[in-house]
KEDOPA-833876 format. One record per atom (N, C-alpha, C, O): x, y, z; residue in one letter; chain; residue number from 1. Coordinates in Angstrom, 3 decimals, m for minus. Atoms other than C-alpha are relative to their C-alpha. Layout:
! KEDOPA-833876
+----------+----------+----------+------+-------+------+
:       xx :       yy :       zz : resn : chain : resi :
+----------+----------+----------+------+-------+------+
:        X :        Y :        Z :    A :     A :  NUM :
...
+----------+----------+----------+------+-------+------+
END
This chain:
! KEDOPA-833876
+----------+----------+----------+------+-------+------+
:       xx :       yy :       zz : resn : chain : resi :
+----------+----------+----------+------+-------+------+
:    0.830 :    1.180 :   m0.133 :    M :     A :    1 :
:    5.709 :    3.554 :   m8.584 :    M :     A :    1 :
:    0.702 :   m0.981 :    0.948 :    M :     A :    1 :
:    1.920 :   m1.150 :    0.901 :    M :     A :    1 :
:   m0.550 :    0.965 :   m0.948 :    I :     A :    2 :
:    6.169 :    0.975 :   m5.839 :    I :     A :    2 :
:   m0.724 :   m1.335 :   m0.142 :    I :     A :    2 :
:   m1.889 :   m1.390 :   m0.536 :    I :     A :    2 :
:    0.593 :    1.337 :   m0.014 :    A :     A :    3 :
:    5.559 :   m2.761 :   m5.640 :    A :     A :    3 :
:   m0.489 :   m0.282 :    1.414 :    A :     A :    3 :
:    0.212 :   m0.023 :    2.393 :    A :     A :    3 :
:    0.614 :    0.268 :   m1.299 :    V :     A :    4 :
:    3.238 :   m3.850 :   m2.837 :    V :     A :    4 :
:   m0.549 :   m1.415 :    0.011 :    V :     A :    4 :
:   m1.170 :   m1.855 :   m0.956 :    V :     A :    4 :
:    0.585 :    1.327 :   m0.224 :    R :     A :    5 :
:    2.332 :   m7.295 :   m1.523 :    R :     A :    5 :
:   m1.023 :    0.165 :    1.113 :    R :     A :    5 :
:   m0.671 :    0.550 :    2.228 :    R :     A :    5 :
:    1.086 :   m0.214 :   m0.954 :    V :     A :    6 :
:   m1.039 :   m7.204 :    0.251 :    V :     A :    6 :
:   m0.357 :   m1.316 :    0.692 :    V :     A :    6 :
:   m0.452 :   m2.361 :    0.049 :    V :     A :    6 :
:    0.455 :    1.150 :   m0.780 :    I :     A :    7 :
:   m2.046 :   m9.602 :    3.032 :    I :     A :    7 :
:   m1.362 :    0.369 :    0.575 :    I :     A :    7 :
:   m1.440 :    1.081 :    1.576 :    I :     A :    7 :
:    1.342 :   m0.323 :   m0.498 :    P :     A :    8 :
:   m5.833 :   m9.394 :    3.474 :    P :     A :    8 :
:   m0.369 :   m0.813 :    1.230 :    P :     A :    8 :
:    0.283 :   m1.806 :    1.556 :    P :     A :    8 :
:    0.523 :    0.663 :   m1.206 :    R :     A :    9 :
:   m7.774 :  m10.437 :    6.583 :    R :     A :    9 :
:    1.044 :   m0.138 :    1.107 :    R :     A :    9 :
:    1.053 :   m1.127 :    1.839 :    R :     A :    9 :
:   m1.019 :    0.014 :   m1.049 :    A :     A :   10 :
:   m4.845 :   m9.607 :    8.856 :    A :     A :   10 :
:   m0.644 :    0.460 :    1.311 :    A :     A :   10 :
:   m1.723 :    1.053 :    1.305 :    A :     A :   10 :
:    0.519 :   m0.412 :   m1.295 :    G :     A :   11 :
:   m5.357 :   m9.006 :   12.554 :    G :     A :   11 :
:    0.084 :    1.502 :    0.218 :    G :     A :   11 :
:   m0.717 :    2.073 :    0.958 :    G :     A :   11 :
:   m0.213 :   m1.428 :   m0.170 :    K :     A :   12 :
:   m4.083 :   m5.431 :   12.292 :    K :     A :   12 :
:    0.522 :    0.564 :   m1.320 :    K :     A :   12 :
:    1.344 :   m0.067 :   m1.984 :    K :     A :   12 :
:   m0.447 :   m0.641 :    1.237 :    S :     A :   13 :
:   m3.585 :   m3.051 :    9.359 :    S :     A :   13 :
:    1.296 :    0.762 :    0.226 :    S :     A :   13 :
:    1.539 :    1.305 :    1.304 :    S :     A :   13 :
:   m1.215 :   m0.795 :   m0.070 :    G :     A :   14 :
:   m0.238 :   m1.465 :    8.605 :    G :     A :   14 :
:    1.101 :   m0.572 :   m0.861 :    G :     A :   14 :
:    0.960 :   m1.648 :   m1.443 :    G :     A :   14 :
:   m1.168 :    0.452 :    0.739 :    L :     A :   15 :
:    3.131 :   m1.759 :    6.928 :    L :     A :   15 :
:    0.685 :   m1.112 :    0.781 :    L :     A :   15 :
:    0.747 :   m1.080 :    2.010 :    L :     A :   15 :
:   m0.624 :    1.145 :   m0.667 :    A :     A :   16 :
:    4.954 :   m5.001 :    7.641 :    A :     A :   16 :
:    1.363 :   m0.327 :   m0.599 :    A :     A :   16 :
:    1.738 :   m1.496 :   m0.686 :    A :     A :   16 :
:   m1.342 :    0.213 :    0.521 :    G :     A :   17 :
:    8.399 :   m4.520 :    6.110 :    G :     A :   17 :
:    0.031 :   m0.252 :   m1.488 :    G :     A :   17 :
:   m0.831 :    0.209 :   m2.236 :    G :     A :   17 :
:   m0.190 :    0.295 :    1.420 :    R :     A :   18 :
:    9.640 :   m5.817 :    2.783 :    R :     A :   18 :
:    0.125 :   m1.493 :   m0.219 :    R :     A :   18 :
:    0.550 :   m2.243 :    0.660 :    R :     A :   18 :
:   m0.193 :    1.378 :    0.449 :    R :     A :   19 :
:    9.575 :   m9.096 :    0.920 :    R :     A :   19 :
:    0.513 :    0.113 :   m1.424 :    R :     A :   19 :
:   m0.242 :    0.427 :   m2.343 :    R :     A :   19 :
:   m0.618 :   m0.213 :    1.307 :    G :     A :   20 :
:   11.998 :   m9.029 :   m1.988 :    G :     A :   20 :
:    0.030 :    1.479 :   m0.325 :    G :     A :   20 :
:    0.525 :    2.283 :    0.465 :    G :     A :   20 :
:    0.020 :   m1.417 :    0.379 :    D :     A :   21 :
:   11.483 :   m5.772 :   m3.847 :    D :     A :   21 :
:   m1.336 :    0.667 :    0.324 :    D :     A :   21 :
:   m1.536 :    1.835 :   m0.010 :    D :     A :   21 :
:    1.340 :   m0.535 :   m0.285 :    A :     A :   22 :
:    7.894 :   m5.293 :   m2.595 :    A :     A :   22 :
:   m0.161 :    0.317 :    1.487 :    A :     A :   22 :
:    0.388 :   m0.367 :    2.351 :    A :     A :   22 :
:    0.374 :   m0.326 :   m1.373 :    Y :     A :   23 :
:    6.599 :   m3.603 :    0.534 :    Y :     A :   23 :
:   m1.204 :   m0.854 :    0.378 :    Y :     A :   23 :
:   m2.126 :   m1.012 :   m0.423 :    Y :     A :   23 :
:    1.106 :    0.827 :   m0.480 :    V :     A :   24 :
:    4.288 :   m5.827 :    2.582 :    V :     A :   24 :
:   m0.936 :    0.889 :    0.811 :    V :     A :   24 :
:   m0.517 :    1.595 :    1.728 :    V :     A :   24 :
:    1.016 :   m0.781 :   m0.691 :    V :     A :   25 :
:    1.050 :   m4.213 :    3.719 :    V :     A :   25 :
:   m1.100 :   m0.948 :    0.455 :    V :     A :   25 :
:   m1.679 :   m1.671 :   m0.356 :    V :     A :   25 :
:    1.076 :    0.827 :   m0.548 :    R :     A :   26 :
:   m1.409 :   m5.981 :    6.007 :    R :     A :   26 :
:   m1.265 :    0.851 :    0.101 :    R :     A :   26 :
:   m1.217 :    2.001 :    0.538 :    R :     A :   26 :
:    1.290 :   m0.688 :   m0.120 :    V :     A :   27 :
:   m5.093 :   m5.019 :    5.821 :    V :     A :   27 :
:   m0.998 :   m0.953 :    0.646 :    V :     A :   27 :
:   m0.950 :   m2.163 :    0.422 :    V :     A :   27 :
:    0.982 :    0.836 :   m0.688 :    T :     A :   28 :
:   m7.972 :   m6.257 :    7.953 :    T :     A :   28 :
:   m1.164 :   m0.376 :   m0.907 :    T :     A :   28 :
:   m1.870 :   m1.346 :   m0.633 :    T :     A :   28 :
:    1.137 :    0.238 :    0.900 :    A :     A :   29 :
:  m10.481 :   m6.125 :    5.082 :    A :     A :   29 :
:    0.194 :   m1.274 :   m0.820 :    A :     A :   29 :
:    1.325 :   m1.644 :   m1.137 :    A :     A :   29 :
:   m0.092 :    1.174 :    0.875 :    P :     A :   30 :
:  m11.287 :   m9.238 :    3.045 :    P :     A :   30 :
:    0.147 :    0.447 :   m1.462 :    P :     A :   30 :
:   m0.214 :    1.572 :   m1.807 :    P :     A :   30 :
:   m0.175 :   m0.367 :    1.409 :    P :     A :   31 :
:  m10.441 :   m9.296 :   m0.670 :    P :     A :   31 :
:   m1.301 :   m0.141 :   m0.787 :    P :     A :   31 :
:   m1.348 :   m0.870 :   m1.778 :    P :     A :   31 :
:    1.317 :    0.094 :    0.624 :    V :     A :   32 :
:  m14.093 :   m8.856 :   m1.657 :    V :     A :   32 :
:   m0.490 :    1.395 :   m0.365 :    V :     A :   32 :
:   m0.419 :    2.314 :    0.451 :    V :     A :   32 :
:    0.607 :   m1.248 :    0.474 :    E :     A :   33 :
:  m15.677 :   m6.055 :   m3.701 :    E :     A :   33 :
:    0.891 :    1.221 :    0.213 :    E :     A :   33 :
:    0.386 :    2.309 :    0.489 :    E :     A :   33 :
:   m0.921 :   m1.126 :   m0.092 :    G :     A :   34 :
:  m12.571 :   m3.867 :   m3.517 :    G :     A :   34 :
:    0.285 :    0.498 :    1.404 :    G :     A :   34 :
:    0.941 :    1.526 :    1.568 :    G :     A :   34 :
:   m0.196 :   m0.452 :   m1.381 :    A :     A :   35 :
:  m12.564 :   m3.617 :    0.275 :    A :     A :   35 :
:    1.480 :    0.029 :    0.379 :    A :     A :   35 :
:    1.944 :    0.989 :    0.994 :    A :     A :   35 :
:   m1.423 :    0.048 :   m0.338 :    A :     A :   36 :
:   m8.925 :   m4.677 :    0.631 :    A :     A :   36 :
:    0.772 :    1.080 :   m0.756 :    A :     A :   36 :
:    1.692 :    1.681 :   m0.201 :    A :     A :   36 :
:   m0.663 :   m1.048 :    0.775 :    N :     A :   37 :
:   m7.853 :   m2.297 :   m2.156 :    N :     A :   37 :
:   m0.245 :    1.370 :    0.618 :    N :     A :   37 :
:    0.676 :    2.180 :    0.721 :    N :     A :   37 :
:    0.328 :   m1.288 :   m0.621 :    A :     A :   38 :
:   m9.651 :    0.621 :   m0.510 :    A :     A :   38 :
:    0.787 :    0.193 :    1.289 :    A :     A :   38 :
:    1.301 :    1.280 :    1.555 :    A :     A :   38 :
:   m0.753 :   m0.103 :   m1.251 :    E :     A :   39 :
:   m8.019 :   m0.140 :    2.829 :    E :     A :   39 :
:    1.495 :    0.146 :   m0.275 :    E :     A :   39 :
:    2.190 :    0.851 :    0.457 :    E :     A :   39 :
:   m1.405 :   m0.147 :    0.381 :    L :     A :   40 :
:   m4.618 :   m0.505 :    1.128 :    L :     A :   40 :
:    0.319 :    1.461 :   m0.307 :    L :     A :   40 :
:    1.334 :    1.985 :    0.151 :    L :     A :   40 :
:   m0.197 :   m1.410 :    0.342 :    V :     A :   41 :
:   m4.957 :    3.015 :   m0.286 :    V :     A :   41 :
:    0.011 :    0.848 :    1.268 :    V :     A :   41 :
:    0.845 :    1.744 :    1.401 :    V :     A :   41 :
:    0.048 :   m0.746 :   m1.254 :    E :     A :   42 :
:   m5.904 :    4.341 :    3.166 :    E :     A :   42 :
:    1.266 :   m0.186 :    0.825 :    E :     A :   42 :
:    1.818 :    0.783 :    1.346 :    E :     A :   42 :
:   m1.191 :    0.300 :   m0.800 :    V :     A :   43 :
:   m2.988 :    2.614 :    4.911 :    V :     A :   43 :
:    1.227 :    0.692 :   m0.594 :    V :     A :   43 :
:    2.011 :    1.305 :    0.130 :    V :     A :   43 :
:   m1.159 :   m0.634 :    0.634 :    L :     A :   44 :
:   m0.440 :    3.838 :    2.362 :    L :     A :   44 :
:   m0.066 :    1.516 :    0.098 :    L :     A :   44 :
:    0.951 :    2.156 :    0.368 :    L :     A :   44 :
:    0.139 :   m1.450 :   m0.089 :    A :     A :   45 :
:   m1.811 :    7.392 :    2.339 :    A :     A :   45 :
:    0.355 :    0.497 :    1.403 :    A :     A :   45 :
:    1.038 :    1.510 :    1.558 :    A :     A :   45 :
:   m0.306 :   m0.392 :   m1.384 :    E :     A :   46 :
:   m1.616 :    7.565 :    6.133 :    E :     A :   46 :
:    1.491 :   m0.137 :    0.290 :    E :     A :   46 :
:    2.089 :    0.750 :    0.900 :    E :     A :   46 :
:   m1.427 :    0.229 :   m0.255 :    A :     A :   47 :
:    1.906 :    6.090 :    6.245 :    A :     A :   47 :
:    0.874 :    1.035 :   m0.712 :    A :     A :   47 :
:    1.923 :    1.427 :   m0.202 :    A :     A :   47 :
:   m0.791 :   m0.941 :    0.790 :    L :     A :   48 :
:    3.130 :    8.500 :    3.566 :    L :     A :   48 :
:   m0.342 :    1.460 :    0.291 :    L :     A :   48 :
:    0.374 :    2.365 :   m0.139 :    L :     A :   48 :
:    0.386 :   m1.359 :   m0.321 :    G :     A :   49 :
:    1.321 :   11.548 :    4.899 :    G :     A :   49 :
:   m0.538 :    0.775 :   m1.194 :    G :     A :   49 :
:   m0.309 :    1.978 :   m1.314 :    G :     A :   49 :
:    0.602 :   m0.641 :    1.176 :    V :     A :   50 :
:   m0.536 :   12.271 :    1.643 :    V :     A :   50 :
:   m1.497 :   m0.292 :   m0.010 :    V :     A :   50 :
:   m1.940 :   m1.239 :    0.640 :    V :     A :   50 :
:    1.427 :    0.303 :    0.124 :    P :     A :   51 :
:   m4.249 :   12.473 :    0.785 :    P :     A :   51 :
:   m0.225 :   m1.291 :   m0.789 :    P :     A :   51 :
:    0.601 :   m1.664 :   m1.622 :    P :     A :   51 :
:    0.313 :    1.256 :    0.693 :    R :     A :   52 :
:   m5.899 :    9.250 :   m0.435 :    R :     A :   52 :
:   m0.056 :    0.164 :   m1.509 :    R :     A :   52 :
:    0.289 :   m0.766 :   m2.239 :    R :     A :   52 :
:    0.133 :   m0.204 :    1.448 :    R :     A :   53 :
:   m6.509 :   10.767 :   m3.873 :    R :     A :   53 :
:    1.350 :   m0.035 :   m0.719 :    R :     A :   53 :
:    1.391 :   m0.170 :   m1.942 :    R :     A :   53 :
:   m1.334 :    0.044 :    0.607 :    Q :     A :   54 :
:   m2.718 :   10.808 :   m4.453 :    Q :     A :   54 :
:    0.565 :   m1.419 :   m0.071 :    Q :     A :   54 :
:    1.660 :   m1.616 :   m0.598 :    Q :     A :   54 :
:   m0.440 :    1.393 :    0.025 :    V :     A :   55 :
:   m2.432 :    7.018 :   m4.036 :    V :     A :   55 :
:   m0.932 :   m0.767 :   m0.934 :    V :     A :   55 :
:   m2.147 :   m0.771 :   m0.740 :    V :     A :   55 :
:    0.816 :    0.727 :    0.976 :    A :     A :   56 :
:   m3.603 :    4.872 :   m6.966 :    A :     A :   56 :
:    0.610 :   m1.363 :   m0.296 :    A :     A :   56 :
:    1.820 :   m1.485 :   m0.486 :    A :     A :   56 :
:   m0.427 :    1.340 :    0.401 :    I :     A :   57 :
:   m3.410 :    1.153 :   m7.700 :    I :     A :   57 :
:   m0.021 :   m0.026 :   m1.521 :    I :     A :   57 :
:   m1.076 :    0.151 :   m2.129 :    I :     A :   57 :
:   m0.083 :   m0.035 :    1.457 :    V :     A :   58 :
:   m2.187 :    0.942 :  m11.300 :    V :     A :   58 :
:    0.201 :   m1.368 :   m0.621 :    V :     A :   58 :
:    0.139 :   m1.503 :   m1.843 :    V :     A :   58 :
:   m0.168 :    1.351 :    0.518 :    G :     A :   59 :
:   m1.581 :   m2.789 :  m11.632 :    G :     A :   59 :
:   m0.263 :   m1.034 :    1.074 :    G :     A :   59 :
:    0.055 :   m0.818 :    2.244 :    G :     A :   59 :
:    0.242 :    1.085 :   m0.932 :    G :     A :   60 :
:   m2.665 :   m6.030 :  m10.019 :    G :     A :   60 :
:   m1.188 :    0.208 :    0.903 :    G :     A :   60 :
:   m1.188 :   m0.249 :    2.046 :    G :     A :   60 :
:    1.160 :   m0.315 :   m0.830 :    E :     A :   61 :
:   m6.022 :   m4.827 :   m8.779 :    E :     A :   61 :
:   m0.672 :   m1.237 :    0.585 :    E :     A :   61 :
:   m1.249 :   m1.165 :    1.670 :    E :     A :   61 :
:    0.625 :    1.230 :   m0.488 :    R :     A :   62 :
:   m7.257 :   m8.420 :   m8.399 :    R :     A :   62 :
:    1.038 :   m1.015 :    0.485 :    R :     A :   62 :
:    0.750 :   m2.209 :    0.564 :    R :     A :   62 :
:   m1.095 :    0.865 :   m0.424 :    S :     A :   63 :
:   m3.936 :   m9.834 :   m7.170 :    S :     A :   63 :
:    0.549 :    0.499 :    1.333 :    S :     A :   63 :
:    0.291 :    1.634 :    1.733 :    S :     A :   63 :
:   m0.655 :   m0.440 :   m1.242 :    R :     A :   64 :
:   m1.982 :   m9.741 :   m3.916 :    R :     A :   64 :
:    1.202 :    0.879 :   m0.308 :    R :     A :   64 :
:    1.567 :    1.743 :    0.490 :    R :     A :   64 :
:   m1.157 :   m0.792 :    0.434 :    Q :     A :   65 :
:    0.989 :   m8.290 :   m5.811 :    Q :     A :   65 :
:   m0.519 :    1.173 :   m0.831 :    Q :     A :   65 :
:   m1.141 :    0.965 :   m1.873 :    Q :     A :   65 :
:    0.554 :   m1.180 :    0.657 :    K :     A :   66 :
:    0.165 :   m4.716 :   m6.848 :    K :     A :   66 :
:    1.090 :    1.014 :   m0.307 :    K :     A :   66 :
:    2.143 :    1.040 :    0.330 :    K :     A :   66 :
:   m0.830 :   m1.168 :    0.293 :    S :     A :   67 :
:    1.805 :   m1.701 :   m8.439 :    S :     A :   67 :
:   m0.802 :    1.216 :    0.423 :    S :     A :   67 :
:   m1.963 :    1.371 :    0.045 :    S :     A :   67 :
:    0.691 :   m1.167 :   m0.539 :    V :     A :   68 :
:    0.937 :    1.538 :   m6.695 :    V :     A :   68 :
:    0.784 :    1.256 :   m0.383 :    V :     A :   68 :
:    2.006 :    1.316 :   m0.246 :    V :     A :   68 :
:   m0.614 :   m1.284 :    0.336 :    R :     A :   69 :
:    1.596 :    5.076 :   m7.898 :    R :     A :   69 :
:   m0.418 :    1.015 :    1.060 :    R :     A :   69 :
:   m1.588 :    1.110 :    1.432 :    R :     A :   69 :
:    0.256 :   m1.057 :   m0.974 :    V :     A :   70 :
:    1.909 :    7.901 :   m5.389 :    V :     A :   70 :
:    0.449 :    1.305 :   m0.638 :    V :     A :   70 :
:    1.623 :    1.459 :   m0.972 :    V :     A :   70 :
:   m0.350 :   m1.281 :    0.609 :    S :     A :   71 :
:    1.793 :   11.418 :   m6.807 :    S :     A :   71 :
:    0.184 :    1.053 :    1.085 :    S :     A :   71 :
:   m0.317 :    0.917 :    2.201 :    S :     A :   71 :
:   m0.201 :   m1.107 :   m0.922 :    G :     A :   72 :
:    2.913 :   14.634 :   m5.158 :    G :     A :   72 :
:    1.089 :   m0.223 :    1.027 :    G :     A :   72 :
:    1.177 :    0.523 :    2.003 :    G :     A :   72 :
:   m1.080 :    0.309 :   m0.944 :    I :     A :   73 :
:    5.919 :   13.085 :   m3.385 :    I :     A :   73 :
:    1.162 :   m0.568 :   m0.808 :    I :     A :   73 :
:    0.948 :   m1.384 :   m1.704 :    I :     A :   73 :
:   m1.141 :    0.501 :    0.765 :    D :     A :   74 :
:    9.443 :   12.435 :   m4.656 :    D :     A :   74 :
:    0.421 :   m1.384 :    0.500 :    D :     A :   74 :
:    0.055 :   m1.806 :    1.597 :    D :     A :   74 :
:   m0.371 :    1.392 :   m0.280 :    A :     A :   75 :
:   11.003 :    8.974 :   m4.701 :    A :     A :   75 :
:    0.796 :   m0.154 :    1.290 :    A :     A :   75 :
:    0.580 :   m1.113 :    2.031 :    A :     A :   75 :
:   m0.820 :    0.098 :   m1.213 :    A :     A :   76 :
:   13.527 :    9.638 :   m1.916 :    A :     A :   76 :
:   m0.864 :    0.146 :    1.257 :    A :     A :   76 :
:   m0.683 :   m0.590 :    2.228 :    A :     A :   76 :
:    0.889 :   m0.193 :   m1.143 :    T :     A :   77 :
:   10.848 :   10.915 :    0.462 :    T :     A :   77 :
:   m0.906 :   m1.202 :    0.168 :    T :     A :   77 :
:   m1.150 :   m1.650 :    1.288 :    T :     A :   77 :
:    0.859 :    1.181 :   m0.010 :    L :     A :   78 :
:    8.584 :    8.009 :   m0.469 :    L :     A :   78 :
:    0.722 :   m1.172 :    0.679 :    L :     A :   78 :
:    0.168 :   m1.799 :    1.581 :    L :     A :   78 :
:   m0.773 :    1.106 :   m0.569 :    Q :     A :   79 :
:   11.296 :    5.440 :    0.355 :    Q :     A :   79 :
:    0.260 :    0.206 :    1.488 :    Q :     A :   79 :
:    0.118 :   m0.726 :    2.280 :    Q :     A :   79 :
:   m0.331 :   m0.253 :   m1.410 :    S :     A :   80 :
:   12.263 :    7.107 :    3.632 :    S :     A :   80 :
:   m1.240 :   m0.121 :    0.894 :    S :     A :   80 :
:   m1.143 :   m0.618 :    2.016 :    S :     A :   80 :
:    1.225 :    0.093 :   m0.807 :    R :     A :   81 :
:    8.640 :    7.341 :    4.848 :    R :     A :   81 :
:   m0.473 :   m1.444 :    0.122 :    R :     A :   81 :
:   m0.992 :   m1.841 :    1.165 :    R :     A :   81 :
:    0.425 :    1.406 :   m0.068 :    L :     A :   82 :
:    7.918 :    3.705 :    3.982 :    L :     A :   82 :
:    0.917 :   m0.812 :    0.914 :    L :     A :   82 :
:    0.448 :   m1.714 :    1.609 :    L :     A :   82 :
:   m0.909 :    0.754 :   m0.867 :    T :     A :   83 :
:   11.014 :    2.436 :    5.774 :    T :     A :   83 :
:   m0.092 :    0.467 :    1.449 :    T :     A :   83 :
:    0.195 :   m0.304 :    2.364 :    T :     A :   83 :
:    0.131 :   m0.521 :   m1.370 :    A :     A :   84 :
:   10.394 :    4.675 :    8.810 :    A :     A :   84 :
:   m1.269 :   m0.519 :    0.671 :    A :     A :   84 :
:   m1.321 :   m0.607 :    1.897 :    A :     A :   84 :
:    1.284 :    0.439 :   m0.583 :    S :     A :   85 :
:    6.826 :    3.374 :    9.291 :    S :     A :   85 :
:    0.060 :   m1.402 :    0.509 :    S :     A :   85 :
:   m0.932 :   m1.915 :    1.025 :    S :     A :   85 :
+----------+----------+----------+------+-------+------+
END
């Protein structure tokens, strides 16, 4: 499980480094009707090289600070792919 800080309505989607213990992810979608959450899942899946179905928001669905679970990938690979992106 990883901590993610989401910045909606950004100019460009993608990973934007770290803030404290959370990874910062910018998404162009607004935080309305789950659009930002859906785009967050897409951005993380692409960055990690896994299918979208393996990325799930497990906490903070209505908050900027979220907990995300990624299945099918070990913790070391997860960390290295997030820092390389």
